[in-house]
A tleap script that builds the chain and sets N, CA, C and O, in Angstrom:
source leaprc.protein.ff14SB
mol = sequence {
  NMET ALA ARG GLY TRP GLU SER LYS SER VAL
  GLU SER GLN GLN THR GLU ASP VAL GLY SER
  GLY LYS LYS LYS ALA PRO ALA GLU GLU VAL
  GLU ARG ALA ALA LYS ARG ALA SER LEU GLU
  LEU SER ARG GLY ARG VAL MET ARG GLU LEU
  GLU THR ALA ARG SER GLU VAL HIE ARG THR
  ALA LEU GLN ASN ALA LEU ASP PHE LEU ASN
  GLU GLU LEU ALA LYS CLEU
}
set mol.1.N position { -11.442 64.377 30.702 }
set mol.1.CA position { -12.581 64.090 31.341 }
set mol.1.C position { -12.800 62.398 32.108 }
set mol.1.O position { -13.037 61.303 31.596 }
set mol.2.N position { -12.553 62.910 33.790 }
set mol.2.CA position { -12.410 61.262 34.389 }
set mol.2.C position { -13.862 60.586 33.973 }
set mol.2.O position { -14.915 61.192 33.773 }
set mol.3.N position { -13.659 59.367 33.910 }
set mol.3.CA position { -14.625 58.363 33.907 }
set mol.3.C position { -15.407 57.582 35.619 }
set mol.3.O position { -14.960 56.968 36.587 }
set mol.4.N position { -16.960 58.170 35.095 }
set mol.4.CA position { -17.370 57.976 36.515 }
set mol.4.C position { -17.390 56.410 36.697 }
set mol.4.O position { -17.620 55.563 35.834 }
set mol.5.N position { -17.020 56.188 38.365 }
set mol.5.CA position { -17.241 54.790 38.633 }
set mol.5.C position { -18.081 53.681 38.060 }
set mol.5.O position { -17.421 52.647 37.959 }
set mol.6.N position { -18.819 53.612 37.819 }
set mol.6.CA position { -19.932 52.683 36.996 }
set mol.6.C position { -19.000 52.097 35.969 }
set mol.6.O position { -18.552 50.957 35.846 }
set mol.7.N position { -18.820 53.290 35.208 }
set mol.7.CA position { -18.526 53.138 33.873 }
set mol.7.C position { -17.042 52.169 34.020 }
set mol.7.O position { -16.598 51.168 33.457 }
set mol.8.N position { -16.752 52.759 34.716 }
set mol.8.CA position { -15.213 51.453 35.278 }
set mol.8.C position { -15.545 50.475 35.823 }
set mol.8.O position { -15.989 49.634 35.041 }
set mol.9.N position { -15.534 50.217 36.738 }
set mol.9.CA position { -16.802 48.800 37.118 }
set mol.9.C position { -17.059 48.347 35.475 }
set mol.9.O position { -15.995 48.257 34.862 }
set mol.10.N position { -17.983 48.122 34.859 }
set mol.10.CA position { -18.404 47.911 33.486 }
set mol.10.C position { -17.491 47.781 32.822 }
set mol.10.O position { -17.926 47.078 31.910 }
set mol.11.N position { -16.186 48.028 32.568 }
set mol.11.CA position { -15.704 47.734 31.771 }
set mol.11.C position { -14.168 47.150 32.159 }
set mol.11.O position { -13.245 46.757 31.446 }
set mol.12.N position { -14.306 47.264 33.471 }
set mol.12.CA position { -13.399 46.077 34.191 }
set mol.12.C position { -14.366 44.519 34.150 }
set mol.12.O position { -13.934 43.508 33.596 }
set mol.13.N position { -15.417 44.575 34.692 }
set mol.13.CA position { -16.038 43.453 34.034 }
set mol.13.C position { -16.267 42.739 32.707 }
set mol.13.O position { -16.312 41.513 32.606 }
set mol.14.N position { -16.370 43.362 31.972 }
set mol.14.CA position { -15.915 43.244 30.452 }
set mol.14.C position { -14.997 42.441 30.465 }
set mol.14.O position { -15.132 41.254 30.166 }
set mol.15.N position { -13.766 43.063 30.868 }
set mol.15.CA position { -12.862 42.653 30.208 }
set mol.15.C position { -12.249 41.219 31.077 }
set mol.15.O position { -11.389 40.484 30.591 }
set mol.16.N position { -12.815 41.025 32.302 }
set mol.16.CA position { -12.186 40.192 32.988 }
set mol.16.C position { -13.317 38.959 32.045 }
set mol.16.O position { -12.958 37.782 32.053 }
set mol.17.N position { -14.570 39.325 31.321 }
set mol.17.CA position { -15.480 38.380 30.838 }
set mol.17.C position { -14.575 38.009 29.928 }
set mol.17.O position { -14.203 36.848 30.100 }
set mol.18.N position { -13.917 38.740 28.724 }
set mol.18.CA position { -12.950 38.604 27.612 }
set mol.18.C position { -11.877 37.702 28.235 }
set mol.18.O position { -11.685 36.486 28.228 }
set mol.19.N position { -11.473 38.380 28.581 }
set mol.19.CA position { -9.949 37.551 29.474 }
set mol.19.C position { -10.282 36.138 30.178 }
set mol.19.O position { -9.557 35.152 30.043 }
set mol.20.N position { -11.142 36.151 30.737 }
set mol.20.CA position { -11.618 34.571 31.192 }
set mol.20.C position { -11.761 33.214 30.111 }
set mol.20.O position { -11.191 32.126 30.191 }
set mol.21.N position { -12.557 33.616 29.271 }
set mol.21.CA position { -12.248 33.235 27.828 }
set mol.21.C position { -14.207 32.670 28.352 }
set mol.21.O position { -14.454 31.484 28.130 }
set mol.22.N position { -15.303 33.479 28.938 }
set mol.22.CA position { -16.402 32.844 29.266 }
set mol.22.C position { -17.189 33.023 28.668 }
set mol.22.O position { -17.557 34.112 28.227 }
set mol.23.N position { -17.589 32.113 28.524 }
set mol.23.CA position { -19.226 32.410 27.124 }
set mol.23.C position { -20.723 33.031 27.729 }
set mol.23.O position { -21.164 32.654 28.814 }
set mol.24.N position { -21.563 34.222 26.703 }
set mol.24.CA position { -22.529 34.192 27.794 }
set mol.24.C position { -23.429 33.486 27.358 }
set mol.24.O position { -23.500 33.143 26.178 }
set mol.25.N position { -24.372 33.119 28.387 }
set mol.25.CA position { -25.458 32.906 28.477 }
set mol.25.C position { -26.242 32.542 26.775 }
set mol.25.O position { -25.837 33.449 26.048 }
set mol.26.N position { -26.875 31.888 26.206 }
set mol.26.CA position { -27.695 32.009 25.264 }
set mol.26.C position { -29.195 32.536 25.799 }
set mol.26.O position { -29.646 32.560 26.944 }
set mol.27.N position { -29.831 32.975 24.441 }
set mol.27.CA position { -30.171 34.062 25.314 }
set mol.27.C position { -31.727 33.841 25.422 }
set mol.27.O position { -32.690 34.485 25.836 }
set mol.28.N position { -31.482 32.521 24.803 }
set mol.28.CA position { -32.786 31.522 25.211 }
set mol.28.C position { -32.982 31.017 27.027 }
set mol.28.O position { -34.017 30.966 27.693 }
set mol.29.N position { -31.695 30.731 27.387 }
set mol.29.CA position { -31.550 30.903 28.580 }
set mol.29.C position { -31.837 32.300 29.703 }
set mol.29.O position { -32.471 32.308 30.758 }
set mol.30.N position { -31.187 33.293 29.085 }
set mol.30.CA position { -31.105 34.473 30.130 }
set mol.30.C position { -32.840 34.600 29.473 }
set mol.30.O position { -32.887 35.830 29.445 }
set mol.31.N position { -33.771 34.298 29.124 }
set mol.31.CA position { -35.601 35.256 28.664 }
set mol.31.C position { -35.757 33.427 29.372 }
set mol.31.O position { -35.492 32.789 28.353 }
set mol.32.N position { -35.888 32.912 29.912 }
set mol.32.CA position { -36.454 31.455 30.418 }
set mol.32.C position { -36.122 31.759 32.267 }
set mol.32.O position { -36.537 31.245 33.306 }
set mol.33.N position { -35.202 32.818 31.942 }
set mol.33.CA position { -34.475 32.607 33.599 }
set mol.33.C position { -35.376 34.005 34.035 }
set mol.33.O position { -36.106 34.099 35.022 }
set mol.34.N position { -35.112 35.029 33.036 }
set mol.34.CA position { -35.942 36.152 33.073 }
set mol.34.C position { -37.928 35.215 33.732 }
set mol.34.O position { -38.648 35.663 34.624 }
set mol.35.N position { -38.051 34.640 33.343 }
set mol.35.CA position { -39.488 34.181 32.953 }
set mol.35.C position { -39.316 34.087 34.747 }
set mol.35.O position { -39.514 34.875 35.672 }
set mol.36.N position { -38.852 32.707 34.628 }
set mol.36.CA position { -38.936 32.271 36.070 }
set mol.36.C position { -39.242 32.895 37.294 }
set mol.36.O position { -39.930 32.632 38.281 }
set mol.37.N position { -38.196 34.198 36.750 }
set mol.37.CA position { -38.075 35.025 37.544 }
set mol.37.C position { -39.436 35.523 38.441 }
set mol.37.O position { -39.784 35.229 39.584 }
set mol.38.N position { -40.061 36.424 37.396 }
set mol.38.CA position { -41.129 37.290 37.033 }
set mol.38.C position { -41.912 36.290 37.518 }
set mol.38.O position { -42.131 36.815 38.609 }
set mol.39.N position { -42.614 35.075 37.574 }
set mol.39.CA position { -43.793 34.091 37.761 }
set mol.39.C position { -43.104 33.460 39.377 }
set mol.39.O position { -43.717 32.702 40.128 }
set mol.40.N position { -41.896 33.936 39.586 }
set mol.40.CA position { -41.591 33.457 41.197 }
set mol.40.C position { -41.545 34.295 41.881 }
set mol.40.O position { -41.200 34.075 43.042 }
set mol.41.N position { -41.957 35.953 41.352 }
set mol.41.CA position { -42.409 37.318 42.380 }
set mol.41.C position { -43.932 37.118 42.543 }
set mol.41.O position { -44.573 37.384 43.560 }
set mol.42.N position { -44.442 36.580 41.322 }
set mol.42.CA position { -46.106 36.969 40.732 }
set mol.42.C position { -46.820 36.046 41.935 }
set mol.42.O position { -47.666 36.459 42.729 }
set mol.43.N position { -46.226 34.595 41.864 }
set mol.43.CA position { -46.627 33.693 42.904 }
set mol.43.C position { -46.091 33.735 44.167 }
set mol.43.O position { -46.036 32.730 44.876 }
set mol.44.N position { -45.638 34.960 44.556 }
set mol.44.CA position { -45.181 35.216 45.537 }
set mol.44.C position { -46.243 36.067 46.646 }
set mol.44.O position { -46.534 35.926 47.833 }
set mol.45.N position { -46.659 37.079 45.477 }
set mol.45.CA position { -47.214 38.178 45.476 }
set mol.45.C position { -49.127 37.273 45.908 }
set mol.45.O position { -49.805 37.540 46.900 }
set mol.46.N position { -49.423 36.461 45.017 }
set mol.46.CA position { -50.141 35.864 44.963 }
set mol.46.C position { -50.979 35.063 46.430 }
set mol.46.O position { -52.159 34.966 46.767 }
set mol.47.N position { -49.534 34.543 47.088 }
set mol.47.CA position { -49.506 33.671 48.381 }
set mol.47.C position { -50.116 34.559 49.367 }
set mol.47.O position { -50.990 34.283 50.188 }
set mol.48.N position { -49.303 36.068 49.085 }
set mol.48.CA position { -49.050 37.035 50.460 }
set mol.48.C position { -50.989 37.315 50.452 }
set mol.48.O position { -51.710 37.419 51.445 }
set mol.49.N position { -51.355 37.367 49.142 }
set mol.49.CA position { -52.786 38.016 49.173 }
set mol.49.C position { -53.965 36.979 49.527 }
set mol.49.O position { -54.984 37.112 50.206 }
set mol.50.N position { -53.292 35.606 48.614 }
set mol.50.CA position { -55.171 34.154 49.849 }
set mol.50.C position { -54.475 34.118 51.002 }
set mol.50.O position { -54.661 33.054 51.593 }
set mol.51.N position { -53.497 35.111 51.745 }
set mol.51.CA position { -53.213 34.742 52.807 }
set mol.51.C position { -54.411 35.610 53.626 }
set mol.51.O position { -55.081 35.148 54.550 }
set mol.52.N position { -54.537 37.127 53.008 }
set mol.52.CA position { -55.326 37.718 53.632 }
set mol.52.C position { -56.962 37.602 53.392 }
set mol.52.O position { -57.867 37.682 54.223 }
set mol.53.N position { -57.019 37.381 51.941 }
set mol.53.CA position { -58.166 37.320 51.240 }
set mol.53.C position { -59.446 37.328 52.480 }
set mol.53.O position { -59.228 36.932 53.624 }
set mol.54.N position { -60.179 37.613 52.228 }
set mol.54.CA position { -61.598 37.886 53.083 }
set mol.54.C position { -62.996 36.885 52.272 }
set mol.54.O position { -63.845 36.165 52.798 }
set mol.55.N position { -62.761 37.228 50.854 }
set mol.55.CA position { -64.026 37.619 49.828 }
set mol.55.C position { -63.967 36.305 49.185 }
set mol.55.O position { -63.121 36.329 48.291 }
set mol.56.N position { -64.585 35.085 49.308 }
set mol.56.CA position { -64.728 34.086 48.971 }
set mol.56.C position { -64.535 34.034 47.573 }
set mol.56.O position { -63.962 33.020 47.176 }
set mol.57.N position { -64.852 34.829 46.763 }
set mol.57.CA position { -64.918 34.783 45.207 }
set mol.57.C position { -63.409 35.656 45.579 }
set mol.57.O position { -63.623 36.289 44.545 }
set mol.58.N position { -62.771 35.950 45.834 }
set mol.58.CA position { -61.829 36.884 45.722 }
set mol.58.C position { -60.624 35.864 46.098 }
set mol.58.O position { -59.475 35.775 45.666 }
set mol.59.N position { -61.161 35.319 46.826 }
set mol.59.CA position { -59.962 33.737 46.989 }
set mol.59.C position { -59.617 32.831 45.947 }
set mol.59.O position { -58.467 32.505 45.652 }
set mol.60.N position { -61.029 32.303 45.215 }
set mol.60.CA position { -61.454 31.610 44.605 }
set mol.60.C position { -60.265 32.157 43.372 }
set mol.60.O position { -59.160 31.626 43.264 }
set mol.61.N position { -60.687 33.181 42.593 }
set mol.61.CA position { -59.679 34.062 41.339 }
set mol.61.C position { -57.727 34.305 42.037 }
set mol.61.O position { -56.667 34.482 41.437 }
set mol.62.N position { -58.000 34.214 43.201 }
set mol.62.CA position { -56.288 34.329 43.794 }
set mol.62.C position { -55.872 32.721 43.789 }
set mol.62.O position { -54.720 32.530 44.178 }
set mol.63.N position { -56.419 31.851 43.514 }
set mol.63.CA position { -56.246 30.060 43.781 }
set mol.63.C position { -56.176 29.778 42.463 }
set mol.63.O position { -55.174 29.165 42.097 }
set mol.64.N position { -57.327 30.192 41.320 }
set mol.64.CA position { -57.191 30.197 40.179 }
set mol.64.C position { -55.225 30.323 39.443 }
set mol.64.O position { -54.325 29.526 39.178 }
set mol.65.N position { -55.406 31.605 39.402 }
set mol.65.CA position { -54.075 32.239 39.740 }
set mol.65.C position { -52.699 32.227 39.687 }
set mol.65.O position { -51.843 32.552 38.864 }
set mol.66.N position { -52.757 31.260 41.987 }
set mol.66.CA position { -51.771 30.986 41.864 }
set mol.66.C position { -51.994 28.999 41.315 }
set mol.66.O position { -51.228 28.173 41.811 }
set mol.67.N position { -53.166 28.525 40.240 }
set mol.67.CA position { -52.310 27.382 40.555 }
set mol.67.C position { -52.012 26.965 39.060 }
set mol.67.O position { -51.699 25.815 38.749 }
set mol.68.N position { -52.174 28.305 37.911 }
set mol.68.CA position { -51.614 29.020 36.994 }
set mol.68.C position { -50.209 29.405 36.618 }
set mol.68.O position { -49.426 29.023 35.748 }
set mol.69.N position { -50.176 30.162 37.433 }
set mol.69.CA position { -48.508 30.253 38.016 }
set mol.69.C position { -47.753 29.025 38.106 }
set mol.69.O position { -46.817 28.856 37.324 }
set mol.70.N position { -48.030 28.188 38.924 }
set mol.70.CA position { -47.264 26.365 39.465 }
set mol.70.C position { -47.584 25.697 38.301 }
set mol.70.O position { -46.945 24.761 37.820 }
set mol.71.N position { -48.412 26.111 37.938 }
set mol.71.CA position { -48.036 25.065 35.823 }
set mol.71.C position { -47.220 25.485 35.421 }
set mol.71.O position { -46.111 24.951 35.393 }
set mol.72.N position { -47.562 26.821 34.881 }
set mol.72.CA position { -45.994 27.726 34.541 }
set mol.72.C position { -45.050 27.504 34.485 }
set mol.72.O position { -44.291 27.269 33.545 }
set mol.73.N position { -44.890 27.568 36.123 }
set mol.73.CA position { -43.358 27.307 36.496 }
set mol.73.C position { -42.987 25.578 36.143 }
set mol.73.O position { -41.914 24.986 36.029 }
set mol.74.N position { -44.225 25.189 36.054 }
set mol.74.CA position { -43.488 23.487 35.981 }
set mol.74.C position { -43.133 23.111 34.944 }
set mol.74.O position { -42.318 22.204 34.776 }
set mol.75.N position { -44.112 24.234 33.413 }
set mol.75.CA position { -43.238 24.233 32.304 }
set mol.75.C position { -41.913 24.380 31.970 }
set mol.75.O position { -41.400 23.846 30.987 }
set mol.76.N position { -41.244 25.209 32.891 }
set mol.76.CA position { -39.813 25.236 33.145 }
set mol.76.C position { -38.614 24.544 33.123 }
set mol.76.O position { -37.575 25.098 33.484 }
savepdb mol mol.pdb
quit
């Protein structure tokens, strides 16, 4: 039975990693990168919403969210 294109690609990537002697990134680094990406996406969404918000209460809530996201990004 023939293997699919994706499984061949995954297999070749795995053999390249083993053959080149690369070490995988520690779990903490992977987690940190994922958290940073998530925070940056959220920050972008909040900034877009802030540009179009009309209600002062909504703008205040969005600004508080933006401040929080900036603080979290600074911690990383």
